[in-house]
C-alpha positions in Angstrom: 59.2 166.7 81.3 58.9 164.6 84.3 55.8 164.2 86.5 56.1 164.0 90.2 54.0 161.8 92.4 51.5 163.7 94.5 52.1 163.9 98.2 49.5 162.6 100.5 49.2 163.1 104.2 47.8 160.1 105.9 45.1 160.6 108.3 44.7 158.1 111.2 41.3 156.6 111.8 39.2 157.5 114.8 39.7 154.3 116.7 43.5 154.6 116.3 43.4 158.3 117.2 41.3 157.7 120.3 43.6 154.8 121.4 46.6 157.0 120.8 45.2 159.9 122.8 44.3 157.5 125.7 47.8 156.0 125.7 49.4 159.4 125.5 47.4 160.7 128.3 48.2 157.8 130.5 51.9 158.2 129.6 51.8 161.9 130.5 50.2 161.2 133.8 52.8 158.6 134.7 55.6 161.0 133.6 54.1 163.8 135.8 54.0 161.5 138.8 57.6 160.5 138.2 58.7 164.1 137.8 56.8 165.2 141.0 58.7 162.6 143.0 62.2 163.6 143.9 64.9 161.2 143.0 66.3 159.4 146.0 69.5 157.5 146.0 69.3 153.9 147.1 65.5 153.8 146.7 63.9 150.4 146.6 62.0 149.5 143.4 58.3 150.1 143.4 55.7 147.3 142.8 55.0 148.9 139.4 58.6 148.5 138.3 58.6 144.9 139.6 55.4 144.2 137.7 56.8 145.7 134.5 60.0 143.7 134.7 57.8 140.6 135.3 55.7 141.4 132.3 58.8 141.9 130.1 60.2 138.6 131.3 57.0 136.9 130.4 57.0 138.5 127.0 60.5 137.3 126.4 59.3 133.8 127.1 56.7 134.0 124.4 59.3 133.7 121.7 58.3 136.6 119.5 60.0 136.9 116.1 62.1 139.9 115.2 59.4 141.0 112.7 56.8 141.1 115.4 59.1 143.1 117.7 59.8 145.7 115.0 56.1 146.0 114.2 55.4 146.6 118.0 58.0 149.3 118.1 56.6 151.1 115.1 53.1 150.8 116.5 54.2 152.3 119.8 55.9 155.1 118.1 52.8 155.9 116.1 50.8 156.1 119.3 53.4 158.5 120.9 54.9 156.0 123.3 58.5 156.0 124.3 59.5 152.3 125.0 62.9 151.5 126.3 63.0 148.3 124.2 61.0 146.2 121.8 59.6 144.0 124.6 58.7 147.2 126.5 56.8 148.4 123.4 54.8 145.2 123.5 54.1 145.7 127.2 53.0 149.3 126.8 50.7 148.6 123.9 49.0 145.7 125.7 48.7 147.9 128.8 46.9 150.5 126.7 44.5 147.9 125.2 46.1 147.9 121.7 47.1 144.8 119.8 50.8 145.2 119.0 50.6 143.0 115.9 47.3 144.3 114.4 47.6 145.8 110.9 45.6 148.9 110.3 43.2 148.8 107.4 44.4 150.6 104.3 41.1 152.5 104.1 41.9 154.1 107.4 45.4 155.1 106.3 44.7 156.6 102.9 43.0 160.0 103.0 40.5 161.2 100.5 42.1 162.3 97.2 39.4 164.9 96.5 40.7 167.3 99.1 41.0 167.9 102.8 38.2 167.1 105.1 35.7 169.9 105.7 36.2 171.8 108.9 39.8 170.6 109.4 42.4 173.3 109.4 45.0 173.5 106.7 48.2 171.9 108.1 51.4 173.5 107.1 55.0 172.6 108.0 55.9 174.0 111.3 58.4 173.6 114.1 57.6 170.7 116.5 58.5 171.5 120.1 60.0 168.6 122.0 58.1 167.9 125.2 58.9 165.7 128.1 58.3 162.0 127.5 54.7 161.0 128.4 54.1 159.1 131.6 53.1 155.5 131.1 50.3 153.9 133.1 51.3 151.3 135.7 50.0 147.8 136.2 47.7 146.7 139.0 49.8 145.2 141.6 48.8 141.6 142.5 49.9 140.4 145.9 52.2 137.3 145.8 49.7 135.3 147.9 47.0 135.9 145.3 49.4 135.0 142.5 50.2 131.7 144.3 46.6 131.0 144.9 45.7 131.6 141.3 48.6 129.4 140.1 47.5 126.7 142.5 43.9 127.0 141.3 45.1 126.6 137.7 47.2 123.6 138.5 44.4 122.0 140.4 42.1 122.6 137.5 44.6 121.1 135.1 45.0 118.1 137.3 41.3 117.6 137.7 40.8 117.7 133.9 43.6 115.2 133.4 42.0 112.9 136.0 38.7 113.3 134.3 40.1 112.5 130.9 42.0 109.5 132.2 38.9 108.2 133.9 36.9 108.6 130.7 39.6 106.9 128.7 39.7 104.0 131.2 35.9 103.7 131.0 36.0 103.6 127.2 38.7 101.0 127.2 36.8 98.9 129.8 33.6 99.1 127.8 35.0 98.6 124.2 38.1 96.5 124.8 38.3 94.8 128.2 34.7 93.8 128.6 34.5 92.1 125.1 37.8 90.4 125.7 36.6 89.1 129.1 33.4 87.9 127.5 35.4 86.1 124.8 37.7 84.6 127.4 34.7 83.4 129.5 33.2 81.8 126.4 36.4 80.0 125.3 37.1 78.8 128.9 33.7 77.7 130.2 31.1 77.7 127.4 32.8 76.5 124.2 32.4 72.8 123.4 35.7 70.9 123.3 36.7 70.0 119.8 39.1 67.2 118.7 41.4 67.5 115.7 42.8 64.6 113.8 45.8 65.3 111.6 47.1 63.4 108.7 49.7 63.8 106.0 50.0 62.1 102.6 51.8 62.6 99.3 50.9 61.9 95.7 53.5 60.0 93.7 54.0 59.0 90.1 55.9 56.1 88.4 59.5 57.0 87.5 59.3 58.0 83.9 63.1 58.3 83.5 63.6 54.6 84.5 60.9 53.4 82.1 61.7 55.5 79.1 65.4 56.3 79.5 64.7 60.1 79.2 65.7 62.0 82.3 64.2 65.2 81.1 60.7 63.8 81.6 61.2 63.9 85.4 60.5 67.7 85.4 57.3 67.2 83.5 56.3 64.5 85.9 57.0 66.8 88.9 54.8 69.5 87.4 52.0 66.9 86.8 52.3 65.8 90.5 52.0 69.4 91.6 48.8 69.9 89.5 47.4 66.6 90.8 48.1 67.6 94.4 46.4 71.0 93.9 43.4 69.3 92.4 43.1 66.9 95.3 43.4 69.8 97.8 40.6 71.7 96.0 38.4 68.6 95.9 38.8 67.9 99.6 37.6 71.5 100.3 34.7 71.4 97.8 31.0 71.0 98.3 31.1 67.6 96.6 33.3 66.2 99.3 31.2 67.8 102.0 27.9 66.4 100.6 29.5 62.9 100.1 30.8 63.0 103.7 27.3 64.0 104.9 25.6 61.2 102.9 28.0 58.5 104.2 28.8 59.6 107.8 26.3 62.2 108.7 28.4 65.4 108.8 25.3 67.7 109.4 23.8 65.4 112.0 27.0 65.3 114.1 27.3 69.1 114.3 23.6 69.5 114.9 23.6 67.8 118.3 22.1 69.6 121.3 25.2 69.5 123.6 27.3 71.5 121.2 27.4 75.2 122.0 25.3 77.6 119.9 28.1 79.2 118.1 29.6 76.0 116.8 26.3 74.1 116.5 24.6 73.7 113.2 20.9 74.1 112.9 18.9 70.9 112.2 17.3 72.5 109.1 20.5 74.2 108.0 21.1 74.7 104.3 24.0 73.2 102.4 25.7 76.6 102.3 25.7 76.9 106.1 27.0 73.4 106.4 29.7 74.1 103.8 30.8 77.2 105.8 31.1 75.0 108.9 32.9 72.3 106.8 35.5 74.9 105.7 36.2 75.9 109.3 36.5 72.3 110.5 38.3 70.7 107.5 41.6 72.4 106.6 43.8 71.0 103.9 47.2 72.6 103.1 49.8 71.9 100.4 53.5 72.6 100.5 54.9 72.8 97.0 58.5 72.6 98.2 57.9 69.3 99.9 54.9 68.0 97.9 53.1 67.0 101.1 49.4 67.5 101.7 48.5 68.1 105.3 44.9 67.7 106.5 43.3 68.5 109.8 39.7 67.4 110.6 37.9 68.8 113.6 34.9 67.2 115.3 33.2 67.1 118.6 34.1 63.5 119.2 37.6 62.0 118.7 36.3 58.8 117.1 34.1 60.7 114.7 37.0 63.0 113.8 39.1 60.0 112.9 36.3 58.5 110.8 35.9 61.8 108.9 39.7 61.9 108.2 39.8 58.3 107.0 36.8 58.9 104.7 38.3 62.0 103.2 41.6 60.0 102.6 39.5 57.4 100.7 37.9 60.2 98.6 41.3 61.6 97.8 42.6 58.2 96.7 39.6 57.8 94.4 40.1 61.2 93.0 43.8 60.5 92.3 42.8 57.3 90.4 40.2 59.2 88.4 42.7 61.9 87.4 44.6 59.6 85.0 42.0 56.9 84.4 40.6 58.5 81.3 44.0 59.1 79.8 45.1 55.6 80.5 41.9 54.2 79.0 42.2 56.2 75.9 45.8 55.2 75.3 45.1 51.5 75.9 41.9 51.5 73.9 43.5 53.0 70.8 46.5 50.6 70.9 44.2 47.6 71.7 41.9 48.4 68.7 44.9 48.7 66.4 46.2 45.3 67.6 42.9 43.6 67.2 42.4 45.0 63.7 45.9 43.8 62.6 45.2 40.4 64.1 42.0 40.1 62.2 43.7 41.1 58.9 46.3 38.4 59.5 43.5 35.8 60.0 41.8 37.0 56.8 45.1 36.7 54.8 45.7 33.2 56.2 42.2 32.2 55.3 42.6 33.5 51.8 45.8 31.5 51.3 44.1 28.4 52.6 41.1 28.9 50.3 43.4 29.2 47.3 45.3 26.1 48.2 42.0 24.1 48.6 40.6 25.6 45.4 43.6 25.0 43.3 44.7 21.8 44.9 48.2 23.0 45.4 49.7 23.2 48.8 53.0 24.8 47.8 53.4 26.1 44.2 57.2 26.1 44.5 57.2 22.4 45.4 54.8 21.6 42.5 56.9 23.6 40.1 60.1 21.9 41.2 58.6 18.4 40.9 57.3 19.2 37.4 60.6 20.6 36.3 62.3 17.5 37.6 59.9 15.3 35.5 60.5 17.5 32.4 64.3 17.3 33.0 64.1 13.5 33.3 62.0 13.2 30.2 64.4 15.5 28.3 67.3 13.3 29.3 65.5 10.3 27.9 64.7 12.2 24.8 68.4 13.1 24.4 69.2 9.4 24.8 66.6 8.3 22.2 67.9 11.0 19.8 71.4 9.8 20.3 70.3 6.2 19.7 68.5 7.2 16.5 71.7 8.9 15.3 73.7 5.8 16.0 71.2 3.7 14.0 71.3 6.1 11.1 75.0 5.9 11.2 74.9 2.2 10.2 75.1 1.4 6.4 72.2 -0.9 6.7 70.1 0.4 9.7 67.4 -1.8 11.1 64.1 -0.2 10.1 62.1 -1.7 12.9 64.4 -0.4 15.5 64.6 3.0 13.9 60.8 3.3 13.7 60.6 2.2 17.4 63.2 4.8 18.4 61.5 7.5 16.4 58.2 6.6 18.0 59.8 7.0 21.5 61.3 10.3 20.5 57.9 11.6 19.3 56.2 10.4 22.5 58.8 12.0 24.7 58.5 15.3 22.8 54.7 15.2 23.2 55.0 14.5 26.9 57.5 17.2 27.5 55.4 19.7 25.6 52.4 18.7 27.6 54.2 19.1 30.8 55.4 22.5 29.8 52.0 23.5 28.7 50.5 22.6 32.1 53.0 25.1 33.7 52.0 28.1 31.6 48.7 27.3 29.9 45.3 26.9 31.5 43.2 24.0 30.5 39.5 23.4 30.6 38.5 23.7 34.3 42.1 23.9 35.5 44.4 26.8 36.1 48.0 26.9 35.0 50.7 26.4 37.5 52.0 29.9 36.9 48.6 31.4 37.7 48.3 29.3 40.7 51.8 30.3 41.8 51.1 34.0 41.2 47.8 33.9 43.2 49.4 32.0 46.1 52.4 34.3 46.1 50.2 37.4 46.3 48.2 35.9 49.1 51.4 34.9 50.9 52.9 38.4 50.5 49.7 39.9 51.9 49.9 37.5 54.8 53.5 38.5 55.4 52.5 42.2 55.4 49.7 41.6 57.8 52.0 39.7 60.1 54.4 42.6 60.1 51.7 45.0 60.9 50.6 42.7 63.6 54.0 42.8 65.1 54.1 46.6 65.0 50.6 46.8 66.6 51.8 44.5 69.4 54.8 46.8 70.0 52.5 49.8 70.1 50.3 48.0 72.5 53.2 47.2 74.8 54.4 50.9 74.7 50.9 52.1 75.5 50.7 49.7 78.4 54.1 51.1 79.7 52.9 54.7 79.2 49.6 53.9 81.0 51.5 52.4 83.9 53.7 55.5 84.0 50.5 57.7 84.2 49.3 55.9 87.3 49.3 58.1 90.4 49.9 56.6 93.9 48.9 58.2 97.2 51.2 57.3 100.0 50.1 58.1 103.5 52.9 59.5 105.7 51.0 60.1 108.9 47.9 58.0 109.4 44.9 59.6 111.2 44.9 58.8 114.9 42.1 60.0 117.3 43.3 62.4 120.0 42.6 61.8 123.6 42.6 65.4 124.7 40.6 68.4 123.3 42.5 70.4 120.7 40.2 73.4 120.6 39.4 75.9 122.0 42.7 77.4 123.1 41.4 79.7 125.8 44.5 81.9 126.5 45.5 82.3 122.8 42.0 83.0 121.7 41.4 85.5 124.5 44.6 87.3 123.8 43.8 87.4 120.1 40.3 88.8 120.8 41.9 91.5 123.1 44.3 92.6 120.3 41.5 92.7 117.8 39.2 94.9 120.0 42.1 97.1 120.9 43.0 97.6 117.2 39.4 98.4 116.3 39.2 100.9 119.2 42.5 102.5 118.3 41.5 102.9 114.6 38.1 104.4 115.5 39.7 106.8 118.0 42.3 108.0 115.4 39.5 108.5 112.8 37.4 110.5 115.3 40.3 112.7 116.3 41.2 113.4 112.7 37.6 114.3 111.9 37.4 116.6 115.0 40.6 118.4 113.8 39.2 118.8 110.3 35.9 120.2 111.6 37.5 122.6 114.1 40.0 123.9 111.5 
């Protein structure tokens, strides 16, 4: 079993019904008038027809979409109009005071589902009789002279509004752009105090590390060190320390506090260090180019000689700063090597003094010489002993040896043995109050070995000291002046034309930015 949707008959609202009745009545009257007039061949078009064609042409120029034209035709058909085209439907609806593109509310189109309205007759299907098309109301004919006058009035109004807007724009530009730019130009040309700029260029160099050490790779490290030193010098010249030192020595504040300097560039007599530093930053400019490694400095003052003095003083500060950058490193390297050398030298002196003391104490200058002389004596006595023993053997070989001679030879042999034994004992055995030659030789050899070691250490310390001196010389920075400061004979600042043009561009940019911001805000508020 299927259910069918209920059928509803839509009821038009009272406003739409009344408007439809009004348009239908106007159309019937226009149709009746057209029917009452007999058709004439070759009749000239009436002003109403000309006006309708003019209105249709104007509607065509509005550029309505196809959807809007279809909506206008459906609305005209709902109101009982018979348009000849979609544009004619728009014209007829507007002539009847109806918006062609207005959508009717759904509450007006949907009828009450509870039942038909009370008092309204029951509507049944019936045959609809075709009637003549209703007459359409005509437009009010406006004479061409009035149309031309109205168009001229509109054009005159538009032109006057354009002139008024242009005049207001010119006034705003004059007040917010031209007037400030002219004031700035007048100040730069006639009121600003002439300033003189002294320019100088210098470069920081380092000793060639590759030539001194034989290592070419150290040149890159040296270049990086030079870049760091140049950046450090640049920062120092633009620091408060340099400004205060320049003020103490040459009176930076007093120079810019003179009465004949204009108020904008003049420094107050009781100005703080911060105010003086801001002025110092504007008048002392230091730039560094890493590709070339050149420091460029420009010093501005109200007097050319003072400007040159300031530049020379700042160059002196830079040289001192360059010297101080590596002074501590060089001092540390040299002090360590010097201390090591002095300690090694003192140890050598102590070892020599010990050897000398042993020689004086033992009474031996050279143990090797003493030992050699003693061995020579022993050898000599041993040779005599061998001779005496041989002589004794010869005497014993006789059948009747001489007793006196044998006893004399035996006595000599005994004395030589005793002497040799004594000599040998003096080399190895210590006596009362005396040291043996072996002990003396050992002590002296130990002292001499220590002395040789200390001397070797002294040689190494001397080499280290020399290397430290070479490294310290390599760490030395040099500041070479490429362009010396020379006082100018003409004012460098202010540049009236360039500064005025720059002020004009700045004020114009500010005005343009504010105008764009205001227009965007107006659009946002209006939307």
